[in-house]
N, C-alpha and C positions, 0 to 999 in steps of 0.2 A: 264654929266652922272655920277651917283653914283653907285658903285659896292660894294657888300659885299661878302667877302671870308670866308667860314667856311668849316668844314670837320669833319669826324669821330664822327658821332652822335651815332652810335652803338645802335639803338633801339633794345630792347630785351636783352640787356646786364644784367647779374646778377653779383653781387659782393659777393662772398662766399654764393651763393644761395639766396641773397636778390635782388629783382628786383629794377632797377633804374628808373622805369617808372615815378615816381613822379618828380624826378630830371629833366628828359627829358621834361616832360610836362611844368614845370615851366620855363625851358630855352626857349621853343618854344613860350610860352606866352610873355616872355620878348622880344624875337626876333621879333615877329610880331609887337609889340609896337614900337620897335626901327626902323624897316623898315618904319613904318608909320610916325614916328616922323622925321626921317632923309630923308624921301622921296627917298628911295633907288630904283633905276631903275632895277638893275640886282642882283640876288642872285646866287652865285656859291657854290655848295656843292661838294667838291673834294673827293668823295668816302667814303665807309663804312657807308652808311646810316643805315644798319642793322648790328647786331653782328653775325648773323647766316645766312647761305644760305637759310634755311627754317625757317624764324622767326615766333614766336608765333602770334596768331591772335591779341592780344593786341598791339604788336609792329606795325603790319600792319595798324591797326586802327588809331594809333597815327600818322603815316606817312600820311595817307590819310586825317585825320582831319587837319593836318597842311597845306597840299596842298589846301584843300577846303577853309581854312581861307585866304590863300594867293591870291586866285582868286580875292577877293575883293580889294586887295591892288594895283592892276595894276603893279605888279613887275614881271618881267620875271625871271624864275628860270631855271638854267642849272645844271643838276645832272649827275655825272659820277659814275660808279661803282668802288668799292674798292675790295681788296682781300677777305674781309669777305662777300661781296655781291654775290648773285646768278645773273648771267647775264640774264638768262631767266626770273627770277622773276621780276627784275627791268624793263626789256624791255617789259614785257607782256602788260602793259597799255600805252606804249609810244605813240601810234598813237592817242588815245583819249586825253592824256595829252598834246600833241603838239597843239591840238585845243584850249587848255586853256592857251597857252603861257608857257608851262612847257616842256622843252626839256630833254630827258633822253638818255644818252649814256651808257648802262650797260656794254658793252665790246667793244673790238676793232672791228671796222666796216670793212666789206669786201672792201669797197671803202673808202680809208682814207679821201677823201674830205668830207665825211659825218660828220666828226668830226669838220669841220670848220663851225662856226656859224657867219653869218654876221649880226651885229647889227647896221650897217650904220656908227655910230660914233666909233665903236669898233669891233674888230674881236676876237672871242674866239675860241681857239683850245681846244675842250673838250676831252682831252685824259683820258680814264679810266685806271684802273689797267691793265697792259699788262702782260698776262700770257705767260708761256714758249712757248706754241704752237703758240702764236701770233708773236713771235719774231724770231724763228729759226726752221729749219728742223732737226730732229734727224739724226745724222751721226754715222754709225757703227764704233765702236772703238774709239769714241771721248773721250778725257780725261776730267777730271773734270775741269782742267784749261781752256781747249778749250771751254767747255760748258759755263763757267762763262763769258769768253770773248765774246762768241757769243751772250749771253743775253745782256751784257752791250752794245755791238755794235748795237744789234737789237733795244734797247731803243733809243739810239742816232740817229739811222737812221730814226726811226719813227718821232721823233721831228724835225729832219733836213728836212724830206720830207714836213712836215707841214709848216716849216719856209720858205722853197723855194717857195711853192705855195702862201703863204701870201705876200712874197716879190714881186712876179710876178704880182699878181692880186690886192693887196691892199697896194701899196708901201707907201702911206702917211697916213695910218690908224694905230693907236696903236693896238697892239696884246697882248692878255693875253693867256697864255697856262695853262691848268689845268693838274694835274698829281697825281697819287697815287703810290708812290715808296719810296725806301729808298735811301736818298742822303748821300754820304760819309761824315762822321764827325757829323752826326745828333745825338743828345742826346735823347735816347729812354727811355721809362718807362717800367714797368713790364707788361703792358697790350697790347703791340703790338705783333702781330704774325709775326714771321720772314717770309720774302718773297724773291723770286728770289734767290734760293739756300742759305737760311740762311743769307740773306743780303750781301753775298760775292760779288754779282754783283752790288755793290753800284755805284750810278750815281754821277758824279762830278758836282758841280755847274757850272764850266766852260764849261761843255759839252752842256749846253743849248745855243741855238743860240741867238745872240744879237738882232735878229729880235723880240724876245719876250720882250716886255716892262715890263711885270710882269709874274711871274710863281706862280700860286696858287696851293700849294701842300697839299696833305693829306697823312695819314698813321702814321706819328709820332705824338704822343698825347701831346707833350710839344711844345708850340709855340716857333718858332725860325727862324732865318735867316739861309740860306744855304751858307756856305763859306763866311759868313760875308756880303753877298750881300743884300742890302736893298730891291731889287725887286724880290728876290727868297725866298719865305717864306712858312713855315708850319703854318697854323692857329692854329693847335692843336685841341684837343677835347674840346667841350664847358663845359663839366663836368668832374670831376675826375673819372677815370675808374679803378683805383687801389690805394692802400695805398701809393705807390711810388709817386703819383701825389698829395698827400694831401696838400702840400705847394705851388703847382703851381698856378700862376695867369692864369686864363682861359680868352681867348679873341676871338673876331671876328675882321676881318680887313676890314676897309673901304678904297676904292680907289675912287679918283675923276678924271675924264677924261674931259679935255677941251682944245680947241686949238690944237687938234691932239696929245696931250701928257697926260701922267699920272701926274697930278699936286700935288696930295697928297696921302700919305699912312698913315693911322691912326689906331692904335690899340685901340679897345674899350673893356674894361674889362667886362666880363660876371659876373653878380651878383652871389655870392656864397650862396647856399641855404642849404648846408649840410656840417657839419664838419666830416672829417676823421681824427681820432686821434690815435696815438700809445701811450699807457701808459706802461712804462717799469721801471724796478728797482727790488729791493728785495721785498719779499712778503708783508711786512708791508707798504712799500712805495706805492706799487701798490694798496693795499687795501685802503689806505688813499686817494689816488688820485681818485680812482673809486667812493668812497662814497661822495667826495666833488665836483665831476665833474659838471660843469655848461654849458648848451648849450644855445647859443644866436641866433641861426639860425632857420628858419622855420621848417626844416625837422629834424627828429631824427638823432642824431649823430651816426656814425659807429665807433666802438672802436675796437682796436687790443691790446690785453693784452700779455705782455711778462715778465715773472718773471724769475730772475736769482739769484740763491743762491749759496753760497760757498760750503756747505755741503749737500750731498744727504739726502733727508728726504721725504719718501713716504707719510708721514702724511700731509705735505704741499701740495703735489699734490692733495690729496683728498680734503683738505680744499679749495684750489683754485677752483676745480671742483664744490664744494658745493656752493661757493660764486657766481660763474657764473650761476649755475642752478637756483638759487633763485633771481638773479639780475633782478629787475623790475624797470624800470625808463621810465617815459613818454617821456624823452628827449634823450634817448640813447639806442643803441643795441650793445651788444658785439658780433662781427662777428667771431672772432677767438681768441684763447688763448693758451698759451703754457708755460711750466715751464722747466728750465734747471738747471743743477747743475755743477759747475766748476770741482768738484772732482769726477764726476760720472764715474763708471767703465763701459767702453764701450764694453768690451768682456771678456770672461772667462780667456783668456790667460794672462790678466793683474794680475791674482791672483796667478800665479806660477812663480817660478824662472826659469831662462833660462836653458834649457836642461832637465827640470823636465818632467817626463812622467805622463799624466793625469791618466793612468791606474794604477799607483802606489798609487793613493789617493782615498779614499772612499768618498761616497756622503756627509756624515756629515762633513768631513774635508773641502770639497769644500764650503759648506754653512758657516762653521765657518770662513773661510778666507773672504768670501763675506761680512759677518756681521761685521767683523773687519774693513772693509772699510767704513761702515756706521757710521760715527762719530756722526751723529745726533740721534742715538738710545742709550737708556740707557742699562746697563747690564741686568736689569730685563726684558726689552723688548726683548733683544737678546735671553735671556734664554727661554722666552715664545715661540719665533719663532722656536728655535731649538727643543724644546719639541714637538711642533705641527708637525714639519717636520719629526722627528723621528717616530712619531705615524703614519703619512701618509705613510712614506717609508715602515714601517713594514707591513701596510695593503696592499700596492701594491705588496710587495714580497710574501705575503700569497696568494693573488689572482692569482699570476703568477705561 
C-alpha cells in the first residue's frame, strides 16, 4: 500500500493581494499525475485545505475540481481540518463525499472512535486541529500557565486514547496518526497563524505514542522532522506562501506499507512554478537588478524591493515610487517595496539638545535644524524649502 502525505494547501490564499490560484492549480495537476504514475492508494491531507473559514467561490471550485479528478484515480482521500478551516464548511458535504471514498474529519468528533479509519492493511487516526473547547473545560480563576498545561495534556490524552484503542483492536496493523498542531522546536515561516495560545502549548515529539508508526502533521509550512524523528514529519505547504519561504524546497511525502510495517519514507520534491525574490541594496544597485531580472519559471515572478541608503533623500523615495509605478514586465510583478535611510531622523526630539525646551524654539528654527540633517539636499534646495515653509506659515497665521 502506498500513501502520500501533504498538508497546508491554503486555497484562497493571497500574497500581498495577489491570488495564488494559478500556483495551486499547477500543483494539483502535478499531484494528480504523480498519484497516477506512482499508483498511490491513499492521500492524506493534514489540515488547512483553505486559507479562510469562508473561502471565496474560486477556492471552493478548485477544491471540488480536484476531488472530482481524483474519483477517477481510485485513490482514497482522507482530509482533516486545520486551524484556518471552518469545521462546518468542510463537514457539510462529508456524507456525499464518503460515498466517493473521500473521508472528511473537519473537527474533533463527539465519539473519538470516528477518527479511526480501518483500511485493512493500515489504520489511520485522522485527528483534525484540536480547538481549545475540544481539549478542556474552562475553570474559574485558572492561570495562564494552568491553561497552557491543560491544553497540552488535552492533546496528549486525545492521541493516547486513539493509541490505546488501536493497540487493543488492531495490535498487528501499522498505524498512521494525522495532526494539525505546533510541535516544539519546529521552524516556522512568516505565513503560519499561531495556534493554541500563541504556540505556547507546543507538543513534544516524544509525547506521541510509540503505537503510531508514522505521524503525518500539518500547520508548519516548512517540511521537517519533529525532534529529529524520521517517522514524525511536517510535509510543509506545497507552494511558497510567504517571502520567508522563497528558498524552501517544497515536498510531498510517500510512505510504503508492506508486511505489516512502513518500509519506506520518501520525500518527493514539488516542481517550482514561481520565483519569489527579494532585491535589496542601494538605489542604483536595486535599479540595475530590477532592469536586468530574468524569469525562468512558468508563472510571473513576485518581487520584493528593499532600498537602503546612507543619507536621507526624499527625491530617491519619489524616484523609487516612479520606477515601481511604471514597471511593466511580462515576467515579474513587484508586490511590495520600501526605502530606508540609515541616518534618518526618527523623531523631533533628535533635533534638540538635552534639557532644551521646544517652546523656546520657533517653527523656522525647527525646520532649519531638520534640514541640516538632510545631507542629501543642496544649500539651494534647502533655501527653497525654507522660503516655501515661511510663506505657508505666514498664510496659516493670517487665517488663524
